[in-house]
N, C-alpha and C positions, 0 to 999 in steps of 0.2 A: 568130156573129161580131158584134162590136160595131158599131153604126152610127156610132160616133165614129171609126172607123179608115178610112183611105183606102188601098186596095190598089193596088199598081202594075200588077198584072195581075188579071184576073178568073178565069182558069183556070191551073192549073200547067202547065209544059212537060212534054213527054214524058220518060219516064225516060231518062237518059243523054244528053239533048240539051244542047249547050253554048249557054247562053242569056245574052245580054248583059244586064247590070244597069246598068253605067256603063262608060265607057272603062277598059279594063284590069281589069275585074271581071266574072267570069262565074259563073253558077249552074248546078250539076249536081245533079239530083234523082235519088236512088237508091231503088229499091223495097226494102221490108222485109217479111218474113213475120210481122209483128207488128202491134200497135196502138201508135202510129201506123204507117201502112203505108209510110212513106217517111222519108228524111232528106235535108236539104239540105246540100250541100257548096259551098264557095266557092273559086274558082280565080282567082288574081291574077297578072297579067302583070308580072314583075320585069324584063323586058328580055332578059337572056341566058337566063333560065329562068322557072320558075313556082313560086309558093307555093300550096299547097292547105290550106285550113282544113277539117279533119275529112275522113274518108275512107270511112265506112260499115262495115257488118258484113262479116265473112268469109263471104260467100255466093257461089255461082256467079254470081248476077246482078251483084253488085258487081264481081267479078273481070272478067266479060265487058265491062262498061261501061268500066272503066278501061283494060282491054287494048285495046279498040277505039279509045278516044280517043288513047291514046299511040302506037298504030300508025297513026293517021289524022291528025285535025286538030292534035294536039299534038306530032307526031313531030319537028318541026324543032328543038325546044328541050327540055331536060330538066326534070323535076321536081327542084327544088333543095331545097325545104323543105316539111316537113309541120308545120303548126301546129295545136294541138288546143285546143278549148274545154274539154273534159273527157274522162274515160276511160271513160264508159259505152260499151258495145260497139257500139251503133249509130253511134257517132262514131269509134271507135278500133280496131274489131275487125280491120280489114285492114292496120293500120299495119305489123306485122311483115313482111308480104309486100312492101309497097311499099318499105320501107327496104332489104330484102335485094336486091330486083330492080333498084331505081332508084338506090340509093346516096345517097338524100337524107338531110338532117339532120332532126332532130325538135326542136320547141319546145313546151313545155308547163309548167304549174306543177308543183312538186315533189310536192305532195300528190296530184295527179292521176296522175302517173307511178307513185307508190307504190300508189295505188288500183288501177291497171291490173295491176300485178304481183300484188297480193292476189287479185284476181279470177282471174288465171291460175292461181295456186297452189290456189285453191279450186274450180277448174272442174268437178271430178267430184263435189263434195260435195253440192250442193243443201242444203236445210235439214238441219243435222246436230245432233249432241248438244249443241253449244254453243247453237245457236238454240233447241233444245227447252228447255234450262235457262233461257235468256233469257225464253221465254214463261211458263215455270212460275213464275219469280220475279215475273212480272207478272200472275199470276192464273190461268193455264191449269192444269187438272188434268193428272195423268199421262196419263189416257185421251185428253183433248183434244190434248195435245202429240203423243202417239204417233200419233193419227189424222191429224193435219195432216202430220206427217213422212211417214207411209205413203202419203198421198194424192198426194205429189209425183211427177211423172214423172221419169225419168232425165234428167240434164242434157244438153242439146245446146249446148255452149259455142260460140257463134258468133264466136270470136276466136282469133287466133294469138298465139304468144309475143310479148309486148311488146318494143319496141326496148330494147336493152341500154344505150344511152346517149342523152342528150338535152341540149338547151340549156334551162336553167331560166329561166322568165319569172315575174316577180313583179308584184303590184299596183303600178301607177304606172310600169312600164317603158314606154318608147316604142320600138316596133319598126317596121321597114320591111316593107311588103307591097304589091306592085303599084304601085310608084312613089308610094306614099302613106305617111304616118306615122300610126301607130295607137297610141293610149293603151291599155295593158292595164288592165282593171278586173276584179279577182277578187272572188268572192262565194261564201259558203257557202249552205247550204239544200238545193239540189238535189243537189249533189255537194260534196266537201270543199273544193275551191279552183277552182271553175268560172271560166274566163276568158272575158271579153267584150273586144271590140276596137272602139275608138271613133276614127274619123277626124274631127277637129273641123273641118277645112277644108271637107270635103264633107258633113258632118253625117250620117255613116254609122255604124251600130252592128251589128257581127256579134255577135248576141245569144246564140247557142247555144240551150240549153233554158231559160235563165233568164227570157226574156220571149217568150211565144208568143201569137199572136193569138186562138186559138180554144180553148185549154185552159190549165189551171194546171199547171205542172210538179209532179211528185211531190216531197214534202218528208217525208223518212223518218228516224227515229232508227235507226241501224244497231246491230246486236247488239254490235259491237266498242266502241261508245261509248254505253252505255245511259243515261247522264245528259246526253247532248248536247241542245242546244236549237236544232235546225236551223230551226224556224219563226222564231225570233228573228233568226237570221242572214239568212234569206230576206227578211223584212220590212225589216230594216235596209238590205239591198241595194236594195230598191225606193226607199227614201228617198234613197240616194246617187245613183241613176239619175235622180232628178228634177232634178238639176243639169245634165243634158244638154239640148240644144236641143229645144224642142217640135216643131221641123220635122225631127227626125232620121228618116232612113229606116232602119227596123229590118229586119235580115236574120236571120230566125229559123231554127232547125234543122228545124222542122216547120211546115207551113203556108206562107202567101204573104208576101212582103215587104210592109210597110205603113208608113204614116206615122200619127202619133197616139200617140206614145210616152207622153206624160203621161196621156192618157185611159186607155191600157191599164194603166199603173202603178196608177191609181186603181181600176180594175175589179179588178185582181188583189188589191189591198189589201182591197177590199170583200168579195171572195170569201172570202179567208182569215179576215177578221173574222167573217163570217157562219158559217163552219165552226167557228170557236172558240166563238161563241155557241151553236151547235147542240150541240156537245160539252158545254159548261158546263151547258146546260139539262137534259141527261139525267143529270147527276151530282147526285142528290138525297140521297145518303148516301155511306158509304164504298164505294169501287169500285176497279177496276184496269183496266189497259190491255186485258187480254183481254176483259173484259166490255164495254168500249166498242167494241172491234173487232167483237164479236158483234152489238152494237146497230147500229153504223153501217155495217159492211162484211160483212154475213152471207154474201153470195154470193161475195165475193172472198177470204174468210179461208182457205178450203181451196185455192182456185185460185192465189192469189198471197199467201201469208202474210206475206212480208217487206213487201209494200206495205200490206196491210190493218193488220197489227199495228204496223208502223213509223209509219204516218201517224197512227194512233190515239195512240200514245205521243208523237209530235211535238206534237199538240194539247194533251195533258195536261201535258207538260213546260212548254210555253209558258204555259198557264193558271196553273200553279204559280209560274212565274217572275214573273208580273205580279200575284200575290196573289189571284187569283180562286179558286184551289184550294190546298189544303195537300197536301204530299207526305210520306209516312211510310215508313220502312224498318224492319221489325221485326227481332227478334233472329235470325231465320232468313234474313234477306235479302229477304223478300217485300215488294213495293212496292205501296202503295195511295195513293189520292187521295180527298179529301173536300172539300165546300164550305168555303170560308174563313170 
């Protein structure tokens, strides 16, 4: 963790503990059987009820924690609203259950709601023929693509059917949560339309995965958008966030709340610039995304191909967009990169 950051606590609370952050704003930390091993959710006191920002995976642990809270400390008032930063399953997976049982409304950006439904429909697929074709267009041999697909374990989709209706929130919308007004800031890069929420009066930022204290969020080109440039979108979002107060208290989805937003934005920019330089340095001639993934992520390529391959392509697409590499598509659709 950076020495430039000031953490509000030195140790995280116990899982499921209702922890005061500020008046009317509480932190609930949920365990996950993954890396990171937890997700932070934010509970806001609206007076007659509650708003919850993100709700965790569909796991027994998450269910038991929310069940205990709503039968105990929170039983006097209902959950009225679920608000989501984005539709990755560690944030959104339990949404269907909470909506069905507690009859709460849902707020989120349109692209995130659609992304949640896409993941639901693909829940049994894992890397499929489309992903194999995507890899082969970007340099994988038939044998490499088949080997990666065969190496994947059967999917254990940790999410329920997404809510069937929602209230759409857009960049620039001001919404009420916990007797405060929050400006909605949406950004691409980590997910299609990731939402953050900024309370100017109290200098608070519910940051989701966009700004973390101890790690850089993944930035991946999805197979559905092979020409996307998520790294450009992510870096542009960092620039926009520089307009927020340097005294902002950042409430991230993983890790500890901290102050030092501008220092963290600078470190994240430096990290991605260094990774772009690293990728550019290994491109000495004509190459492709699969070769870069083998070079940069050799151990991850078979364990998590979407991550390894998608991040490699994100760096290459970004380098091509700023003129450091050229991108070529041949008559068969094969994509290659070369020094500019």
